[in-house]
N, C-alpha and C positions, 0 to 999 in steps of 0.2 A: 946618217943625216941627223944633225942635232935638233932636238925638239925646241920650238920657240918658247914654250912656257916652263921649261925645266928650271931656270934660275928662280923663277917666282915660287915654284913648288918647294924648292930647297929652303928658301927663306921662311916659308910658312911652317915647314917641318921643324926648323930650328927654333922657332917661336913656341911651338906646341910641346916640344920635348920636356921643358921644365914643368908644364902643367900636368902632363901624363905621369911624370915621376912623382909629383905630389899626390896624385890619386892612387898610386900603387899601394900605399899603406892605409889601414883602416882609420877612420876618424877617432879621436880621443873622446873620453867622456865629457859631457857638458858640466861645467862647474857653475852652480847657481850663485847668483850674486846677492840673494836674499832680499832683493827689492820687492818681490811679490809675496813674501811671507806674511801670514796673518796668524795671530794667536788663537789656538783652539778654545781658549777660555774667555775670549772676549764676548760681550753681550750679544753682538750681532750674530756670531757663529752659533751660540747657544740657542737663540731664538730660531735661527734657520733650521737647526737640527730638530728642535722640538716641533716645529711646524711640519717637518717631514715625517716625524713619528706619530703625530696626533691623528687619530682616526677621523674620517670624514663625518661631519654631523649627520644625524638621521634626516632622510629626505622625505619620508612619508609619515602621515599621522600615526600609523601603526608602530613604526620604528621609534617615533618620539615617545609614544605611550609606554613601550617596552623599556626605553631608557629611564623614564620617570619611575616606573615600578622597580627597576633594579636599584635605583638610587634610594627609594623608600625602604626596600628590603635591607640594603646595606646599613641605612641609618638605624633601623630597628635592631639589627644584629649588634651594632655598637651599643645601643641602649641596654639590650639584654645582657651583654657582656659586662657592662658597668654595674648592673644590678645584682649579678651573681656574686656570692661571697667567694673569696679565694679558698682553694683547697690547701689545708695545712697538714703537713706530715702525712700520716697514713690514713687520715680520716677522709676516705674517698667514697664512702657509701652514700647513695642517694637517699636511703631511708633515714628518717630523723632518729636521733639518739633517744633511747627509751630506758626506763627502769622497770624491771620485771620482778614481781614477788608473788607469794602465795599467802592468802589470809583465809583461814577457816576452810581450806580446800578450794578456794576460788582464786584463779589466776588473775592477777591485776597488772596491767601494763600502763605505765604512766608516760605519756609523751608530752612534748612542749605545748600542744594545743588541745589535747584531749586525753581521756582516760578510758581504757577498755577493761571491762570485767567479764571473765569467762567462767561460766558455771558448768561443771561437768554433768553429764547425763548418763544414766544407766542404759545399757543396750536395750533398745526397743521400748523405752519408757520416756515419759515427759513429766518433769517435776520441777517446781521452783519454790524453795523454802529457805531463804537466806537466813544466816545466823544473825544474832542481835548486832554484832560488830559490822557485818556486811550491810545490814539494813540501815545502820547509821551512816555508813559511807554513801549508800545510795541516796538517802534523803539529802545529805549535805551536797553531794555532787549534782543531783537533779535540780536543787534550788539554784545553783550557780550556772548550770549549763543552759545554753541557748538552743541546743539541738540534742536530741536523744535518739539513737538508733538501736532498735531491738532486733536481734537476728536469731533464728532457729536453724540449727545445722545438724546433720547426721554424718555417720562415717560410711554411708553407702557408696558402692562403686558406681552404680547406675541410679538415675533418678526415677525409680519405680513408684507407682501410686502409693504404696504403703509408706515408704520413706518420705514422700512428699507430705502426706497427712501428718506423720510424726514430726517433721520439721515445722509445719504450720502450727501444730499443737504447742510445741515448745515456745515458739515466738508469741503465741497468743497468751500463754500463761504469764510470761514476763511482762507483757504489755498490760494485762489486767492488774498485775501486782502494782505496777507504777501508777496506773490510774487510781487504784484503791488507796494509794498513799499520797494522793493530792497533786500528782503531776498533771499539768494541762495537756489535753489530747493534742493540741496544736504543736507541742514540742516533740512528740513521739512519731517516729517513722519505723514501721515494722516490716520485716521481710523474712522469707524462709527459703532454704535451698537444701535439697535432698542430697546432692552429691557435689563434690568440688569445694572450693573455698577452704582448703585445708591449711592448718597451721603446723602440722607435723606429718611425719611419714606414716601413711595409712597402711603400710605393709607390716607394721609392728603393733603389738597389743598396746604398748604405751602411746604410740602415735594415734591409734584409733580412739583411745580413751580421751585424748585431747581434742580430737576432731568432733566427737559427740558433745555438743555444747550449746549453751545459750549465751549469746553475747549482748552486753549492754554497753554502748559507747556513749560517753558523756563528752560532748564537744562544745567548744567556745567558753570554757570555764578557766578560772585562775587555778592552775595546777599546783602551785606550791602548797596551799593549805591542804589540799587533798593528798598530795604526796606525803606530807608530814603525818597525816592521819593514817595513811597506809603503812608508813614506817612504824608508827606506834603500835599498830595492831598486827603487824606481820609476824608469822611464825618464825621461831629461831632456826 
């Protein structure tokens, strides 16, 4: 017996066959028409990107204070960097350049802002008797200086009581000499140290001889005249 709806089904099948044939192959890639393109360099895109990258503003008073301090520190770093002189060539030492010479057995170091005279001392003894040339240098330097430091030092390994007394005696002798030669007491600052503060290797005889000393530092003076005087009186 023939089904009454068979002709209708056949017609629907004939209509659907083309559609099924078209779906049997995968769809091709979509070709953009460029209508929605925007330049990555336009102002709106840049502002949108920066707003996404910008950190959120501080929300608490503590965070705001931390941000202010960080900004102040960064500003100080820039100011310090601007004030520091550039390093040229191999001159990378932080120590100021100095001229070192010996006059009548006294080691004299001339720096840009001060001059240091080092008087050698015999082992276990304290003495201070400058030569006429050194005495003239001291008078001229003390008259110009705004500050004078007098230091007594030994070559001791440990600061035992005997070497403390010896260092104090050496400083006291130099201070008394300066006062007796008209230097104002307010200019002089005296100190002593039994061990340490070495300028040479304390393991050698020559180094220990340099470390046993009285130092007189003349600070705040015009160094060129004193440097010239040192050069004139220096030993060849």
